KOLVO-180564 format. One line per 2 residues: their letters; for each residue x negated, y negated, z of N, C-alpha, C. Coordinates in Angstrom, 3 decimals, always signed. Atoms other than C-alpha are relative to their C-alpha. Layout:
<pts>
a	X/Y/Z/X/Y/Z/X/Y/Z  ...
</pts>
This chain:
<pts>
mt	-0.833/+1.198/+0.000/+0.000/+0.000/+0.000/-0.875/-1.258/+0.000  +0.701/+1.283/+0.050/-1.105/-3.555/-0.779/+0.061/-0.690/+1.356
ki	+0.077/+0.767/-1.246/-2.294/-5.410/+2.347/-1.022/-1.112/-0.219  +0.850/+1.151/+0.301/-3.678/-8.899/+1.788/+0.205/-1.081/+1.053
is	-0.063/+1.200/-0.830/-4.502/-11.781/+4.119/-0.350/-1.192/-0.885  +0.217/+1.230/+0.771/-4.227/-15.238/+2.557/-0.097/-1.160/+0.996
ps	+0.142/+1.082/-0.975/-5.684/-17.774/+5.030/+0.464/-1.340/-0.574  -0.553/+1.272/+0.454/-3.972/-21.160/+4.827/-0.985/-1.143/+0.214
ll	+0.982/+1.084/-0.035/-6.332/-24.002/+3.978/+0.480/-1.192/+0.826  -0.564/+1.115/-0.757/-3.976/-26.419/+5.762/-0.569/-0.063/+1.419
sa	+0.543/-0.044/-1.365/-5.524/-25.289/+9.068/-1.524/-0.084/+0.036  +1.461/+0.051/+0.065/-9.132/-25.580/+7.880/-0.517/-1.369/+0.454
df	+0.684/+1.266/-0.322/-11.644/-28.292/+8.821/-0.227/-0.743/-1.315  +0.082/+0.718/+1.281/-11.167/-30.797/+5.988/-1.346/-0.695/-0.183
gn	+1.319/+0.628/+0.111/-14.526/-32.353/+6.784/-1.083/+0.969/-0.438  +0.981/-1.032/+0.380/-16.264/-29.067/+5.952/+0.632/+1.028/-0.940
lq	-0.733/-0.910/+0.878/-14.197/-27.620/+3.107/-0.917/+1.000/-0.705  +0.914/-0.927/+0.667/-17.225/-26.140/+1.347/-0.379/+1.144/+0.946
ae	+0.359/-1.033/-0.978/-18.287/-24.301/+4.513/+1.182/+0.935/+0.277  -1.185/-0.822/-0.243/-14.714/-23.107/+5.110/+0.239/+0.950/-1.176
ce	-0.152/-0.854/+1.189/-14.509/-21.796/+1.525/-1.044/+1.110/-0.006  +1.063/-1.007/-0.027/-17.832/-20.012/+1.931/+0.268/+1.059/+1.065
mi	-0.394/-0.971/-1.032/-16.548/-18.397/+5.145/+1.046/+0.963/-0.567  -1.033/-0.845/+0.616/-13.486/-17.125/+3.251/-0.631/+0.942/-1.018
nr	+0.696/-0.860/+0.970/-15.803/-15.801/+0.525/-0.634/+1.209/+0.680  +0.657/-1.093/-0.732/-17.589/-13.690/+3.162/+0.995/+0.925/+0.682
sa	-1.009/-0.713/-0.788/-14.351/-12.467/+4.714/+0.676/+1.103/-0.807  -0.794/-1.053/+0.642/-12.018/-9.548/+3.956/+1.291/-0.550/-0.597
ae	-1.178/+0.619/+0.621/-9.327/-12.031/+2.855/-0.176/+0.025/-1.513  +0.078/-0.048/+1.466/-8.522/-11.548/-0.836/+0.481/-1.290/-0.655
wl	-0.572/+1.230/+0.551/-6.611/-14.806/-1.344/-0.286/-1.168/+0.934  +0.013/+1.222/-0.804/-6.778/-18.419/-0.139/+1.288/-0.761/-0.314
hi	-1.311/+0.633/+0.157/-3.392/-20.092/+0.434/-0.151/-1.517/+0.072  +0.113/+1.455/+0.065/-3.124/-23.754/-0.564/+1.399/-0.607/-0.031
dv	-1.314/+0.626/-0.125/-0.055/-25.692/+0.608/-0.042/-1.406/-0.583  -0.072/+1.328/+0.625/+0.762/-28.658/-1.620/+1.310/-0.659/+0.436
md	-1.171/+0.689/-0.546/+3.132/-31.118/+0.099/+0.052/-1.424/-0.533  -0.143/+1.298/+0.661/+4.555/-34.299/-1.396/+0.553/-1.116/+0.885
gv	-0.591/+1.023/-0.855/+6.063/-36.122/+1.608/+1.452/-0.295/-0.326  -1.403/+0.188/+0.388/+9.497/-35.853/-0.053/+0.790/+1.262/+0.331
fv	-0.671/-1.262/-0.329/+10.611/-32.202/-0.018/-0.299/+0.393/+1.448  +0.386/-0.190/-1.404/+8.699/-31.864/+3.257/-0.593/-1.314/+0.503
pn	+0.422/+1.306/-0.512/+7.689/-34.724/+5.593/-1.495/-0.283/-0.136  +1.441/+0.214/+0.038/+3.937/-34.199/+5.337/-0.535/-0.078/-1.428
is	+0.710/+0.067/+1.282/+1.484/-34.879/+2.500/-1.315/+0.750/+0.187  +1.250/-0.758/-0.164/-1.433/-32.531/+1.888/-0.940/-0.191/-1.180
fg	+1.043/-0.004/+1.025/-3.554/-31.705/-1.161/+0.514/-0.430/-1.366  -0.286/+0.287/+1.398/-3.651/-33.004/-4.708/-1.018/+0.700/-0.880
fp	+0.858/-0.676/+0.970/-5.576/-32.036/-7.816/-1.504/-0.105/+0.310  +1.444/+0.061/-0.277/-9.047/-33.336/-6.756/-0.442/+1.015/+1.057
vm	+0.349/-0.988/-1.036/-9.030/-31.164/-3.608/+0.081/+1.416/-0.575  -0.132/-1.310/+0.642/-7.785/-28.175/-5.616/-1.235/+0.330/-0.831
ea	+1.151/-0.221/+0.879/-10.616/-28.601/-8.106/-1.273/+0.234/+0.807  +1.170/-0.189/-0.863/-13.196/-28.893/-5.311/+0.010/+1.382/+0.633
vk	-0.128/-1.325/-0.605/-11.879/-25.752/-3.617/-0.313/+1.078/-1.042  +0.235/-0.969/+1.075/-11.925/-23.883/-6.940/-1.490/+0.166/-0.264
kh	+1.443/-0.035/+0.260/-15.601/-24.771/-7.339/-0.736/+0.863/+1.025  +0.714/-0.683/-1.076/-16.559/-23.213/-3.992/+0.602/+1.341/+0.415
ck	-0.659/-1.217/-0.462/-14.016/-20.455/-3.372/+0.054/+1.055/-1.096  +0.011/-1.093/+0.976/-14.443/-17.102/-5.121/+1.262/+0.863/+0.086
kt	-1.211/-0.797/-0.191/-11.131/-15.696/-3.848/+1.157/-0.561/-0.845  -1.185/+0.400/+0.757/-7.748/-15.856/-5.613/+0.677/-1.200/+0.666
ld	-0.665/+1.183/-0.550/-6.143/-19.277/-5.177/+1.509/+0.160/-0.115  -1.426/-0.285/-0.195/-2.579/-18.793/-3.936/+0.662/-1.326/+0.361
vh	-0.450/+1.381/-0.168/-0.867/-22.172/-4.395/+1.514/-0.059/+0.214  -1.407/+0.101/-0.434/+2.445/-22.950/-2.648/+0.433/-1.453/-0.140
lm	-0.450/+1.367/+0.257/+4.201/-26.034/-4.021/+1.227/-0.331/+0.834  -1.117/+0.509/-0.801/+6.378/-27.774/-1.425/+0.285/-1.415/-0.483
iv	-0.173/+1.299/+0.646/+7.288/-30.576/-3.801/+1.301/-0.021/-0.799  -1.168/+0.145/+0.865/+10.291/-31.940/-5.657/-0.464/+0.021/-1.462
ep	+0.274/-0.073/+1.432/+10.422/-31.421/-9.443/-1.329/+0.707/-0.300  +1.283/-0.688/+0.212/+7.607/-28.829/-9.425/-0.298/+0.274/-1.463
er	+0.217/-0.289/+1.418/+8.159/-28.161/-13.122/-0.842/-1.075/-0.689  +0.817/+1.080/+0.592/+6.466/-31.514/-13.836/-1.495/+0.235/+0.210
yv	+1.403/-0.105/-0.407/+3.211/-30.343/-12.249/-0.620/+1.387/-0.149  +0.544/-1.361/-0.028/+2.863/-26.578/-12.666/-1.167/+0.178/-0.966
er	+1.091/-0.162/+0.975/+0.698/-26.828/-15.786/-1.301/-0.592/+0.523  +1.204/+0.629/-0.542/-1.721/-29.197/-14.064/-0.605/+0.834/+1.133
fv	+0.535/-0.834/-1.078/-2.013/-26.906/-11.046/-0.674/+1.258/-0.560  +0.653/-1.151/+0.637/-2.800/-23.955/-13.308/-1.370/-0.422/-0.537
ka	+1.284/+0.506/+0.534/-5.506/-26.046/-15.019/-0.988/-0.280/+1.125  +0.869/+0.309/-1.148/-6.843/-27.031/-11.571/-0.501/+1.252/+0.705
ga	+0.544/-1.235/-0.563/-7.361/-23.365/-10.688/+0.976/+0.927/+0.676  -0.985/-0.891/-0.623/-4.117/-21.917/-9.331/+0.091/+1.302/-0.790
ei	-0.154/-1.315/+0.640/-3.949/-18.190/-10.046/+1.350/+0.624/+0.357  -1.352/-0.359/-0.416/-0.698/-17.604/-8.127/+0.677/-1.318/+0.342
lt	-0.693/+1.268/-0.215/+1.863/-20.407/-8.103/+1.418/+0.301/+0.482  -1.300/-0.264/-0.617/+4.910/-20.369/-5.826/+0.778/-1.295/+0.141
vh	-0.870/+1.182/-0.079/+7.831/-22.807/-6.032/+1.213/+0.311/+0.867  -1.174/-0.159/-0.858/+10.782/-23.378/-3.690/+1.273/+0.011/-0.834
le	-1.297/-0.072/+0.664/+14.187/-22.289/-4.965/+0.793/-1.290/+0.211  -0.765/+1.199/-0.345/+15.631/-25.345/-3.199/-0.340/-1.198/-0.888
tl	+0.451/+1.160/+0.797/+13.687/-27.675/-5.548/+0.282/+0.155/-1.490  -0.120/-0.296/+1.433/+14.619/-26.077/-8.887/+1.390/-0.320/-0.543
kd	-1.273/+0.295/+0.663/+17.315/-27.491/-11.147/+0.454/+1.190/-0.838  -0.291/-1.165/+0.833/+17.120/-24.504/-13.513/-1.038/+1.073/+0.329
pa	+1.017/-0.955/-0.467/+15.296/-21.700/-11.636/-0.504/+0.940/-1.084  +0.425/-0.973/+1.006/+15.261/-19.175/-14.491/-0.906/-0.644/-1.043
et	+0.792/+0.690/+1.031/+13.899/-21.722/-16.966/-1.379/-0.388/+0.532  +1.295/+0.381/-0.589/+11.176/-22.973/-14.597/-0.905/+1.218/+0.158
lk	+0.794/-1.221/-0.182/+10.025/-19.427/-13.783/-0.514/+0.520/-1.348  +0.409/-0.411/+1.349/+9.926/-18.604/-17.512/-1.152/-0.874/-0.500
mm	+1.054/+0.925/+0.398/+7.794/-21.714/-18.162/-1.302/+0.326/+0.724  +1.187/-0.352/-0.770/+5.407/-20.728/-15.372/-0.643/+1.273/-0.543
ra	+0.496/-1.264/+0.543/+5.092/-17.195/-16.759/-0.779/-0.239/-1.292  +0.640/+0.288/+1.289/+4.168/-18.641/-20.176/-1.384/-0.627/+0.178
lg	+1.316/+0.612/-0.268/+1.206/-20.450/-18.560/-1.043/+1.033/+0.403  +0.943/-1.068/-0.322/-0.348/-17.091/-17.660/-0.327/+0.124/+1.470
vk	+0.231/-0.052/-1.439/-0.146/-17.611/-13.901/+0.927/+1.050/+0.614  -0.906/-0.861/-0.765/+1.282/-15.125/-11.388/+1.076/-0.892/+0.617
vg	-1.135/+0.854/-0.352/+4.734/-16.431/-10.489/+0.612/+0.433/+1.332  -0.652/-0.259/-1.279/+6.189/-16.721/-6.992/+1.173/-0.935/+0.222
it	-1.118/+0.851/-0.411/+9.451/-18.050/-5.581/+0.159/+0.135/+1.508  -0.105/-0.008/-1.455/+10.115/-18.996/-1.973/+1.258/-0.704/+0.472
in	-1.136/+0.664/-0.641/+12.931/-20.013/+0.360/-0.321/-0.251/+1.468  +0.106/+0.318/-1.423/+13.092/-21.645/+3.785/+0.904/+0.939/+0.812
pd	-0.765/-0.932/-0.837/+14.567/-19.711/+6.752/+1.513/-0.226/+0.001  -1.443/+0.271/-0.020/+17.977/-21.402/+6.380/+0.686/+0.271/-1.341
ip	-0.572/-0.332/+1.308/+18.492/-20.301/+2.756/+0.293/+1.502/-0.036  -0.311/-1.428/+0.039/+20.334/-16.960/+2.384/-0.864/+0.752/-1.004
vs	+0.825/-0.835/+0.888/+18.142/-14.224/+0.898/+0.789/+0.393/-1.250  -0.842/-0.390/+1.134/+21.082/-13.325/-1.353/-0.111/-0.963/-1.176
ql	+0.147/+0.968/+1.086/+20.391/-16.497/-3.355/-1.140/+0.354/-0.955  +1.101/-0.440/+0.875/+17.316/-14.748/-4.782/+0.455/+1.033/-1.026
rg	-0.497/-0.990/+0.968/+19.483/-12.207/-6.621/+0.028/-0.615/-1.403  +0.048/+0.486/+1.378/+19.029/-12.512/-10.375/-1.282/-0.733/-0.340
lv	+1.271/+0.694/+0.231/+15.604/-14.141/-9.948/-1.214/+0.884/+0.295  +1.125/-0.853/-0.413/+13.456/-11.400/-8.398/-0.626/+0.713/-1.199
dk	+0.546/-0.658/+1.186/+13.078/-9.736/-11.806/-0.854/-0.934/-0.854  +0.749/+0.987/+0.775/+11.443/-12.952/-13.081/-1.292/-0.431/+0.687
vd	+1.179/+0.420/-0.770/+8.656/-13.200/-10.469/-0.890/+1.194/+0.351  +0.943/-1.014/-0.478/+5.592/-11.322/-9.230/+0.048/+0.119/+1.517
mv	+0.046/+0.047/-1.459/+6.095/-12.315/-5.596/+1.130/-0.869/+0.537  -0.932/+0.837/-0.754/+8.712/-13.600/-3.168/-0.655/-0.343/+1.328
ll	+0.502/+0.478/-1.291/+7.519/-15.710/-0.249/+1.192/-0.341/+0.884  -1.006/+0.349/-1.004/+9.837/-15.674/+2.742/-0.675/-0.852/+1.071
ms	+0.539/+0.846/-1.059/+9.066/-18.608/+4.998/+0.512/+0.500/+1.346  -0.372/-0.437/-1.346/+9.037/-17.458/+8.624/-0.070/-1.153/+0.999
vf	-0.181/+1.274/-0.700/+8.929/-21.091/+9.776/+0.534/-0.953/-1.071  -0.448/+0.955/+1.006/+10.250/-24.224/+8.079/-1.205/-0.654/-0.672
ag	+1.119/+0.544/+0.780/+7.974/-25.500/+5.311/-0.332/-1.424/+0.426  +0.421/+1.382/-0.215/+5.923/-28.585/+6.005/-0.854/-0.268/+1.211
yg	+0.785/+0.208/-1.225/+4.206/-28.105/+9.370/-0.799/+1.262/+0.314  +0.775/-1.126/-0.493/+1.395/-25.901/+10.631/+0.291/+0.227/+1.474
gq	-0.068/-0.271/-1.430/+1.385/-24.218/+14.040/+1.373/+0.298/+0.566  -1.340/-0.316/-0.509/+5.116/-23.370/+14.261/+0.081/+1.455/+0.465
kf	-0.216/-1.356/-0.526/+6.414/-20.295/+16.105/+0.752/+0.841/-1.027  -0.616/-0.965/+0.914/+7.360/-17.258/+14.036/+1.475/+0.199/+0.346
ie	-1.439/-0.201/-0.188/+11.137/-16.884/+13.561/+0.296/+1.501/-0.096  -0.169/-1.454/-0.077/+12.083/-13.341/+14.629/+1.040/+0.552/-0.986
et	-1.011/-0.453/+0.969/+15.101/-13.166/+12.283/-0.626/+0.357/-1.351  +0.693/-0.294/+1.263/+12.516/-12.876/+9.485/+0.027/+1.497/-0.306
ys	+0.045/-1.451/+0.255/+12.432/-9.083/+9.963/+1.266/+0.494/-0.702  -1.244/-0.422/+0.667/+16.098/-8.680/+8.992/+0.057/-0.559/-1.421
ri	+0.050/+0.578/+1.348/+15.513/-10.996/+6.011/-0.921/+0.816/-0.910  +0.889/-0.878/+0.778/+12.635/-8.774/+4.893/+0.766/+1.222/-0.499
ee	-0.775/-1.181/+0.390/+14.973/-5.765/+4.880/+0.979/-0.341/-1.119  -0.950/+0.426/+1.037/+17.540/-7.682/+2.827/-0.723/-0.224/-1.330
lk	+0.785/+0.245/+1.217/+14.861/-8.775/+0.352/-0.452/+1.308/-0.631  +0.452/-1.296/+0.532/+13.533/-5.217/+0.006/+1.098/+0.692/-0.809
ai	-1.120/-0.605/+0.732/+16.989/-4.057/-1.087/+0.159/-0.648/-1.372  -0.100/+0.703/+1.292/+17.083/-6.732/-3.815/-1.159/+0.410/-0.908
it	+1.175/-0.402/+0.778/+13.559/-5.823/-4.931/+0.191/+1.401/-0.580  -0.263/-1.362/+0.481/+14.552/-2.160/-5.197/+0.932/-0.021/-1.205
de	-0.971/+0.105/+1.088/+17.439/-3.159/-7.468/-0.571/-0.682/-1.242  +0.349/+0.884/+1.114/+15.690/-5.757/-9.612/-1.440/+0.113/-0.496
np	+1.410/+0.057/+0.405/+11.896/-5.432/-9.601/-0.873/+0.697/+1.045  +0.742/-0.756/-1.023/+10.184/-2.644/-7.598/-1.473/-0.396/+0.133
nc	+1.410/+0.411/-0.071/+6.746/-4.136/-8.388/-0.193/-1.351/+0.684  +0.086/+1.328/-0.612/+7.554/-7.472/-6.724/-0.631/+0.090/+1.391
li	+0.671/+0.058/-1.303/+5.312/-8.329/-3.761/+0.762/-0.915/+0.953  -0.609/+0.827/-1.045/+6.541/-9.803/-0.463/-1.113/-0.699/+0.782
qi	+0.940/+0.799/-0.785/+4.626/-12.615/+1.236/+0.756/-0.674/+1.136  -0.566/+0.695/-1.164/+5.296/-14.081/+4.699/-0.953/-1.125/+0.399
dg	+0.802/+1.174/-0.358/+4.130/-17.534/+5.764/+0.643/-0.691/+1.198  -0.454/+0.764/-1.150/+4.454/-19.091/+9.207/-0.073/+0.777/+1.297
gv	+0.082/-0.637/-1.305/+3.461/-18.106/+12.728/-0.599/+1.390/-0.005  +0.630/-1.332/+0.073/+1.498/-15.052/+11.596/-1.248/+0.018/+0.876
nt	+1.163/-0.128/-0.877/-1.080/-13.823/+14.112/-0.399/+1.473/+0.129  +0.482/-1.381/-0.138/-2.955/-10.703/+15.208/+1.034/+0.903/+0.660
en	-1.022/-0.810/-0.664/+0.041/-9.549/+17.297/+1.083/+0.470/-0.974  -1.112/-0.403/+0.876/+2.723/-9.592/+14.602/-0.437/+0.496/-1.374
ap	+0.469/-0.457/+1.321/+0.555/-8.808/+11.559/+0.268/+1.485/-0.238  -0.266/-1.422/+0.252/+0.747/-4.982/+12.028/+1.481/+0.294/-0.199
kl	-1.439/-0.225/+0.106/+4.508/-5.118/+12.503/+0.524/-0.460/-1.365  -0.422/+0.519/+1.300/+4.926/-7.222/+9.347/-0.443/+0.924/-1.135
fn	+0.459/-0.952/+1.019/+2.787/-4.883/+7.255/+0.841/+1.277/+0.050  -0.816/-1.212/-0.144/+4.739/-1.914/+8.647/+1.419/-0.197/-0.516
ag	-1.345/+0.311/+0.488/+7.977/-3.668/+7.656/+0.063/-0.054/-1.520  +0.017/-0.005/+1.465/+6.854/-3.633/+4.029/-0.523/-1.262/-0.648
vh	+0.598/+1.225/+0.543/+5.200/-7.037/+3.653/-1.367/+0.341/-0.599  +1.280/-0.260/+0.677/+2.224/-7.099/+1.275/-1.059/-1.064/+0.296
il	+0.948/+1.105/-0.174/+0.653/-10.532/+1.885/+0.413/-0.844/+1.201  -0.241/+0.849/-1.165/+0.365/-12.474/+5.145/-0.812/-1.278/-0.124
va	+0.672/+1.294/-0.050/-0.424/-16.174/+5.164/-0.259/-0.328/+1.460  +0.367/+0.297/-1.392/-2.304/-17.080/+8.338/-0.866/-1.256/+0.021
gs	+0.730/+1.264/-0.061/-3.452/-20.607/+9.140/-0.771/-0.150/+1.287  +0.651/+0.234/-1.297/-4.196/-21.470/+12.760/-0.641/+1.272/+0.541
av	+0.508/-1.263/-0.547/-4.669/-17.790/+13.668/-1.381/+0.329/-0.538  +1.324/-0.265/+0.596/-7.648/-17.615/+11.297/-0.957/-1.149/+0.271
fk	+0.962/+1.105/-0.020/-9.220/-21.071/+11.120/-0.265/-0.559/+1.400  +0.216/+0.497/-1.365/-8.768/-21.939/+14.819/-0.548/+1.087/+0.932
se	+0.515/-1.079/-0.852/-10.043/-18.574/+16.085/-1.505/-0.141/+0.185  +1.442/+0.074/-0.268/-13.504/-18.165/+17.594/-0.795/+0.763/-1.054
np	+0.675/-0.804/+1.018/-14.374/-15.554/+14.986/+0.994/+0.309/-1.128  -0.982/-0.194/+1.071/-12.272/-15.969/+11.799/-0.181/+1.307/-0.772
la	+0.247/-1.234/+0.771/-13.939/-13.026/+10.026/+0.554/+1.210/+0.747  -0.505/-1.111/-0.811/-13.105/-10.655/+12.895/+1.520/-0.041/+0.092
ti	-1.453/+0.137/-0.079/-9.562/-12.040/+13.139/+0.658/+0.559/-1.258  -0.539/-0.518/+1.265/-8.927/-11.281/+9.451/-0.079/+1.518/-0.023
et	+0.159/-1.469/-0.042/-10.298/-7.734/+9.913/+1.032/+0.626/+0.936  -0.980/-0.525/-0.960/-8.056/-7.226/+12.950/+1.395/+0.014/-0.590
ml	-1.329/+0.069/+0.630/-4.976/-8.339/+11.031/+0.169/+1.117/-1.037  -0.077/-1.020/+1.036/-5.760/-5.923/+8.211/+0.049/+1.410/+0.589
r	-0.032/-1.326/-0.651/-6.237/-2.995/+10.643/+1.341/+0.258/+0.647
</pts>
């Protein structure tokens, strides 16, 4: 079974991004998660294209880019050019979800779709067959350091049923409040990719923390 840790750059030391990228290169993490926030869809503002390009220069791992922005279809091509290898957009921001996902697929990027905890999982029906990955937010998008929402486990089960019906190859990613305690339970529940921010970058030994999560 696929088991991937995707550390969230949002929790890294922005003053030492090259060193943080080099640490991830040495780690057992296969992906690096990059949260792009616009201050409109979510209250915070994070990275733009210059930071993406700098990270791409130093990070050898797969860049897993999560767009928390309005009108993402205006920017997906630029993010692919900046180095995104996996690009995830919020269902809540899409005027024509099927058309946007089709456009993303045509750019040659791996396609993801995500929803916040207050959006019914059933709204993903009819779209799972158009993506490579579904990201279920286990906190509300826009802030680091939030507590994991326990109802996420029942949402995972609901999503798995849709995946079985529509796209058995679709991966499940969880983002928010992931740590060494709940990582094994999430993997056992059928999740493939865990996004971990504070748990990795704020730990005394990030490399060991990633290994522990994977075990």
